VOGU-790618 format. One line per 10 residues: their letters; for each residue x, y, z of N, C-alpha, C, CB. Coordinates in nm, 3 decimals. Glycine has a CB too. Example, Ala and Ser with C-alpha at 12.3 -4.5 7.8 and 13.67 -1.06 7.14 Angstrom:
BEGIN
as = 1.319 -0.569 0.780 1.230 -0.450 0.780 1.320 -0.330 0.780 1.131 -0.447 0.905; 1.285 -0.225 0.708 1.367 -0.106 0.714 1.290 0.003 0.787 1.408 -0.060 0.572
//
This chain:
BEGIN
xxxxxxxxxx = 4.146 -7.582 1.994 4.065 -7.486 2.066 3.984 -7.406 1.963 4.152 -7.393 2.154; 3.858 -7.388 1.990 3.769 -7.316 1.899 3.790 -7.166 1.912 3.622 -7.352 1.926; 3.784 -7.099 1.796 3.795 -6.953 1.795 3.657 -6.894 1.775 3.893 -6.904 1.684; 3.627 -6.791 1.844 3.498 -6.724 1.830 3.522 -6.585 1.772 3.424 -6.715 1.966; 3.440 -6.552 1.675 3.453 -6.419 1.613 3.353 -6.326 1.679 3.429 -6.425 1.458; 3.394 -6.210 1.708 3.308 -6.110 1.771 3.301 -5.986 1.683 3.359 -6.074 1.913; 3.221 -5.991 1.575 3.215 -5.875 1.484 3.160 -5.750 1.552 3.130 -5.908 1.364; 3.077 -5.769 1.652 3.021 -5.654 1.724 3.128 -5.570 1.791 2.921 -5.701 1.827; 3.230 -5.635 1.840 3.340 -5.565 1.907 3.413 -5.476 1.808 3.439 -5.666 1.971; 3.438 -5.527 1.688 3.507 -5.447 1.586 3.423 -5.325 1.548 3.537 -5.532 1.460
xxxxxxxxxx = 3.292 -5.345 1.535 3.204 -5.232 1.501 3.203 -5.130 1.614 3.061 -5.281 1.472; 3.199 -5.180 1.739 3.199 -5.092 1.854 3.328 -5.011 1.860 3.180 -5.172 1.984; 3.439 -5.077 1.836 3.569 -5.010 1.839 3.576 -4.903 1.729 3.683 -5.112 1.821; 3.524 -4.936 1.611 3.521 -4.839 1.502 3.437 -4.718 1.537 3.469 -4.902 1.375; 3.322 -4.741 1.600 3.235 -4.631 1.642 3.304 -4.545 1.746 3.102 -4.685 1.698; 3.375 -4.610 1.837 3.447 -4.538 1.942 3.554 -4.448 1.881 3.510 -4.637 2.041; 3.625 -4.498 1.782 3.727 -4.419 1.714 3.663 -4.299 1.644 3.805 -4.505 1.611; 3.549 -4.321 1.578 3.480 -4.211 1.508 3.437 -4.103 1.607 3.358 -4.264 1.431; 3.384 -4.143 1.721 3.341 -4.047 1.823 3.462 -3.971 1.877 3.266 -4.118 1.938; 3.571 -4.042 1.901 3.692 -3.978 1.951 3.745 -3.876 1.851 3.801 -4.082 1.981
xxxxxxxxxx = 3.740 -3.911 1.722 3.786 -3.817 1.618 3.698 -3.693 1.614 3.788 -3.885 1.480; 3.568 -3.713 1.628 3.475 -3.599 1.627 3.504 -3.507 1.744 3.329 -3.648 1.632; 3.540 -3.565 1.858 3.571 -3.485 1.976 3.693 -3.397 1.953 3.593 -3.575 2.096; 3.779 -3.437 1.861 3.899 -3.360 1.831 3.873 -3.242 1.738 4.004 -3.449 1.771; 3.755 -3.242 1.673 3.721 -3.132 1.583 3.682 -3.012 1.668 3.604 -3.172 1.484; 3.744 -2.897 1.646 3.713 -2.780 1.726 3.565 -2.743 1.717 3.799 -2.662 1.682; 3.510 -2.694 1.828 3.368 -2.659 1.836 3.329 -2.555 1.731 3.335 -2.606 1.975; 3.420 -2.460 1.701 3.384 -2.358 1.603 3.371 -2.417 1.463 3.490 -2.246 1.602; 3.446 -2.524 1.432 3.433 -2.591 1.303 3.300 -2.665 1.298 3.551 -2.689 1.279; 3.263 -2.733 1.409 3.134 -2.801 1.414 3.020 -2.701 1.399 3.119 -2.878 1.546
xxxxxxxxxx = 3.031 -2.586 1.467 2.927 -2.483 1.459 2.917 -2.428 1.318 2.955 -2.370 1.558; 3.032 -2.406 1.255 3.031 -2.355 1.117 2.962 -2.455 1.026 3.175 -2.328 1.068; 2.986 -2.581 1.049 2.923 -2.684 0.968 2.772 -2.685 0.989 2.982 -2.821 1.002; 2.726 -2.673 1.113 2.582 -2.668 1.142 2.520 -2.545 1.076 2.557 -2.665 1.295; 2.589 -2.432 1.086 2.538 -2.309 1.024 2.530 -2.325 0.872 2.628 -2.189 1.060; 2.629 -2.388 0.814 2.629 -2.413 0.670 2.509 -2.500 0.630 2.762 -2.482 0.627; 2.483 -2.603 0.708 2.370 -2.691 0.680 2.237 -2.616 0.695 2.373 -2.812 0.773; 2.227 -2.534 0.797 2.103 -2.457 0.819 2.081 -2.360 0.704 2.110 -2.379 0.953; 2.186 -2.294 0.661 2.173 -2.202 0.547 2.131 -2.277 0.421 2.308 -2.128 0.523; 2.180 -2.397 0.403 2.139 -2.478 0.289 1.989 -2.509 0.297 2.220 -2.609 0.283
xxxxxxxxxx = 1.943 -2.550 0.414 1.801 -2.582 0.432 1.715 -2.460 0.404 1.776 -2.634 0.576; 1.751 -2.346 0.460 1.674 -2.224 0.437 1.675 -2.188 0.289 1.730 -2.107 0.521; 1.791 -2.198 0.226 1.803 -2.165 0.084 1.722 -2.256 -0.007 1.947 -2.171 0.043; 1.681 -2.371 0.044 1.603 -2.465 -0.037 1.455 -2.431 -0.040 1.621 -2.605 0.017; 1.411 -2.345 0.050 1.270 -2.308 0.054 1.235 -2.232 -0.074 1.238 -2.221 0.180; 1.133 -2.277 -0.141 1.087 -2.211 -0.263 1.155 -2.259 -0.389 1.108 -2.066 -0.250; 1.252 -2.349 -0.376 1.322 -2.403 -0.492 1.243 -2.520 -0.551 1.464 -2.449 -0.453; 1.256 -2.543 -0.678 1.196 -2.659 -0.745 1.045 -2.666 -0.732 1.256 -2.785 -0.691; 0.980 -2.550 -0.729 0.834 -2.550 -0.724 0.776 -2.592 -0.590 0.780 -2.638 -0.829; 0.854 -2.580 -0.485 0.807 -2.617 -0.351 0.786 -2.491 -0.267 0.909 -2.711 -0.281
xxxxxxxxxx = 0.670 -2.485 -0.203 0.634 -2.369 -0.122 0.612 -2.407 0.023 0.509 -2.301 -0.179; 0.637 -2.312 0.112 0.610 -2.328 0.254 0.468 -2.280 0.282 0.714 -2.251 0.341; 0.394 -2.361 0.358 0.260 -2.323 0.401 0.266 -2.308 0.552 0.151 -2.428 0.357; 0.231 -2.188 0.597 0.237 -2.154 0.739 0.100 -2.106 0.782 0.345 -2.046 0.768; 0.041 -2.173 0.880 -0.092 -2.137 0.929 -0.193 -2.124 0.815 -0.086 -2.007 1.008; -0.195 -2.224 0.729 -0.289 -2.234 0.616 -0.267 -2.129 0.507 -0.430 -2.223 0.666; -0.154 -2.062 0.507 -0.125 -1.963 0.403 0.005 -1.999 0.334 -0.117 -1.821 0.464; 0.000 -2.000 0.202 0.119 -2.028 0.122 0.204 -1.900 0.117 0.081 -2.077 -0.022; 0.334 -1.916 0.141 0.424 -1.800 0.143 0.514 -1.800 0.020 0.510 -1.801 0.271; 0.547 -1.682 -0.027 0.642 -1.670 -0.137 0.779 -1.714 -0.086 0.647 -1.524 -0.194
xxxxxxxxxx = 0.867 -1.742 -0.179 1.004 -1.782 -0.143 1.068 -1.678 -0.051 1.090 -1.801 -0.270; 1.058 -1.553 -0.089 1.121 -1.446 -0.010 1.061 -1.437 0.130 1.105 -1.311 -0.083; 0.927 -1.440 0.138 0.860 -1.431 0.269 0.897 -1.550 0.358 0.707 -1.425 0.251; 0.892 -1.669 0.301 0.919 -1.790 0.379 1.063 -1.791 0.430 0.892 -1.915 0.294; 1.157 -1.764 0.342 1.297 -1.763 0.384 1.322 -1.656 0.489 1.390 -1.740 0.263; 1.265 -1.539 0.467 1.280 -1.429 0.562 1.223 -1.464 0.699 1.212 -1.303 0.510; 1.106 -1.525 0.699 1.042 -1.563 0.826 1.127 -1.666 0.901 0.901 -1.619 0.801; 1.171 -1.769 0.831 1.250 -1.873 0.897 1.384 -1.819 0.946 1.273 -1.991 0.801; 1.449 -1.733 0.865 1.576 -1.671 0.907 1.556 -1.587 1.033 1.635 -1.583 0.794; 1.448 -1.508 1.033 1.418 -1.422 1.147 1.393 -1.505 1.274 1.296 -1.333 1.116
xxxxxxxxxx = 1.317 -1.612 1.259 1.290 -1.701 1.372 1.420 -1.761 1.425 1.192 -1.812 1.331; 1.509 -1.799 1.333 1.639 -1.856 1.372 1.720 -1.754 1.450 1.716 -1.903 1.247; 1.729 -1.631 1.397 1.808 -1.526 1.464 1.757 -1.500 1.606 1.803 -1.396 1.382; 1.625 -1.498 1.620 1.566 -1.470 1.750 1.584 -1.585 1.850 1.419 -1.440 1.735; 1.611 -1.704 1.800 1.619 -1.823 1.886 1.749 -1.900 1.869 1.502 -1.914 1.858; 1.854 -1.832 1.827 1.983 -1.899 1.802 2.032 -1.981 1.921 2.088 -1.796 1.766; 2.002 -1.935 2.041 2.050 -2.005 2.161 1.990 -2.145 2.175 2.018 -1.924 2.285; 1.881 -2.174 2.105 1.816 -2.305 2.110 1.875 -2.404 2.010 1.668 -2.291 2.085; 1.961 -2.353 1.921 2.005 -2.433 1.807 2.154 -2.467 1.816 1.976 -2.359 1.676; 2.182 -2.598 1.835 2.321 -2.643 1.838 2.355 -2.725 1.714 2.347 -2.727 1.964
xxxxxxxxxx = 2.252 -2.762 1.638 2.274 -2.845 1.520 2.165 -2.817 1.417 2.276 -2.997 1.558; 2.184 -2.868 1.297 2.081 -2.853 1.194 1.953 -2.926 1.235 2.132 -2.907 1.058; 1.967 -3.038 1.305 1.849 -3.110 1.353 1.771 -3.025 1.453 1.890 -3.243 1.418; 1.843 -2.957 1.544 1.777 -2.866 1.638 1.701 -2.758 1.563 1.880 -2.803 1.734; 1.766 -2.703 1.461 1.704 -2.598 1.383 1.572 -2.646 1.321 1.799 -2.550 1.273; 1.577 -2.764 1.261 1.457 -2.817 1.196 1.348 -2.840 1.300 1.489 -2.949 1.122; 1.383 -2.905 1.409 1.284 -2.940 1.511 1.229 -2.817 1.585 1.345 -3.036 1.611; 1.316 -2.726 1.624 1.275 -2.616 1.711 1.235 -2.488 1.638 1.384 -2.585 1.805; 1.282 -2.471 1.515 1.258 -2.345 1.443 1.172 -2.366 1.318 1.390 -2.281 1.404; 1.211 -2.460 1.234 1.153 -2.470 1.100 1.036 -2.566 1.086 1.258 -2.510 1.006
xxxxxxxxxx = 0.997 -2.633 1.193 0.895 -2.738 1.181 0.751 -2.688 1.203 0.924 -2.846 1.279; 0.735 -2.586 1.286 0.598 -2.546 1.321 0.591 -2.401 1.364 0.543 -2.635 1.432; 0.469 -2.352 1.365 0.443 -2.215 1.408 0.456 -2.206 1.560 0.303 -2.169 1.361; 0.533 -2.111 1.606 0.546 -2.090 1.750 0.418 -2.028 1.806 0.668 -1.999 1.781; 0.343 -1.961 1.722 0.220 -1.895 1.765 0.104 -1.993 1.777 0.184 -1.784 1.669; 0.077 -2.067 1.670 -0.039 -2.156 1.667 -0.006 -2.301 1.701 -0.103 -2.151 1.531; 0.121 -2.339 1.689 0.160 -2.477 1.712 0.137 -2.566 1.590 0.085 -2.532 1.829; 0.076 -2.510 1.486 0.050 -2.587 1.363 0.181 -2.621 1.293 -0.043 -2.509 1.268; 0.192 -2.744 1.243 0.314 -2.776 1.167 0.315 -2.700 1.035 0.323 -2.928 1.141; 0.434 -2.658 0.995 0.451 -2.600 0.863 0.442 -2.716 0.763 0.588 -2.521 0.849
xxxxxxxxxx = 0.394 -2.684 0.644 0.383 -2.784 0.539 0.465 -2.741 0.419 0.236 -2.806 0.499; 0.506 -2.837 0.340 0.574 -2.809 0.214 0.488 -2.867 0.102 0.720 -2.870 0.212; 0.455 -2.782 0.007 0.378 -2.825 -0.110 0.465 -2.807 -0.234 0.245 -2.744 -0.124; 0.488 -2.919 -0.301 0.568 -2.919 -0.423 0.480 -2.962 -0.540 0.692 -3.013 -0.409; 0.497 -2.894 -0.652 0.421 -2.932 -0.772 0.441 -3.079 -0.804 0.462 -2.845 -0.892; 0.331 -3.150 -0.824 0.338 -3.289 -0.866 0.378 -3.388 -0.758 0.432 -3.300 -0.976; 0.383 -3.344 -0.632 0.421 -3.434 -0.523 0.319 -3.423 -0.409 0.563 -3.401 -0.471; 0.320 -3.522 -0.324 0.232 -3.521 -0.209 0.283 -3.420 -0.107 0.222 -3.663 -0.146; 0.192 -3.347 -0.045 0.227 -3.251 0.060 0.293 -3.325 0.176 0.101 -3.174 0.109; 0.392 -3.262 0.238 0.456 -3.323 0.355 0.478 -3.217 0.462 0.591 -3.389 0.316
xxxxxxxxxx = 0.507 -3.262 0.582 0.538 -3.166 0.687 0.675 -3.107 0.658 0.535 -3.232 0.829; 0.695 -2.986 0.702 0.825 -2.922 0.683 0.934 -3.001 0.756 0.822 -2.775 0.733; 0.901 -3.055 0.871 1.000 -3.131 0.946 1.049 -3.251 0.866 0.942 -3.178 1.081; 0.957 -3.326 0.808 0.998 -3.442 0.727 1.076 -3.398 0.603 0.875 -3.524 0.684; 1.027 -3.295 0.536 1.089 -3.248 0.412 1.229 -3.195 0.438 1.002 -3.139 0.348; 1.244 -3.110 0.542 1.375 -3.054 0.574 1.471 -3.164 0.621 1.362 -2.946 0.682; 1.421 -3.260 0.697 1.507 -3.370 0.744 1.560 -3.451 0.628 1.430 -3.461 0.841; 1.475 -3.480 0.530 1.519 -3.554 0.411 1.619 -3.471 0.330 1.398 -3.594 0.323; 1.591 -3.342 0.318 1.681 -3.251 0.247 1.819 -3.250 0.312 1.622 -3.108 0.244; 1.822 -3.245 0.445 1.948 -3.245 0.519 2.022 -3.377 0.500 1.923 -3.220 0.668
xxxxxxxxx = 1.949 -3.487 0.504 2.011 -3.619 0.483 2.071 -3.627 0.342 1.907 -3.732 0.503; 2.000 -3.577 0.243 2.051 -3.577 0.104 2.176 -3.488 0.093 1.941 -3.528 0.005; 2.172 -3.373 0.157 2.285 -3.281 0.156 2.409 -3.347 0.216 2.251 -3.152 0.234; 2.390 -3.412 0.329 2.502 -3.478 0.396 2.556 -3.596 0.315 2.460 -3.527 0.533; 2.468 -3.660 0.241 2.508 -3.775 0.158 2.571 -3.729 0.025 2.387 -3.866 0.129; 2.565 -3.597 0.002 2.623 -3.544 -0.121 2.529 -3.554 -0.240 2.750 -3.615 -0.152; 2.402 -3.585 -0.213 2.306 -3.597 -0.322 2.211 -3.478 -0.328 2.227 -3.725 -0.307; 2.228 -3.381 -0.238 2.145 -3.260 -0.240 2.186 -3.170 -0.355 2.155 -3.183 -0.106; 2.089 -3.091 -0.404 2.122 -3.004 -0.517 2.152 -2.863 -0.473 2.010 -3.001 -0.618
//
C-alpha cells in the first residue's frame, strides 16, 4: 500500500499550536509587549541621521518624538498593536492626510510607514539597534 506524505498538515498543526500558545499569554503581557515595541519605534526617530518630515517640514528629534507621542496618547484607543500604531498614528498627518517621510543621510527617502515597519521587523528579529 502506498503512503502519502502530507507536509501541509504538519505545518498547519504547528501553526495551530503556536496560535493556541499565544492565546494563553495574558492580554496585559501582550499589551506590554506592544507598548514596548511602540516605544522602541518612537525612540528611533532622529537616530542615525534620520529625520521625520511632516507636511513638508523637517522636525528635530525632540519635536518629532513629542508629536508622535502626543498623537499616540490622544488616540490610544485605536492602537492594539505596534502595527496599528504605525498605520493609524505614525504614518501620516491626521490634518492634511500627507504621509510622513523619513530622510536619512546617504539613503533614499522613504515613507514613515515603510521605515517604521522595517524597523519593527528588525526589532522583532533581534537585529534592531
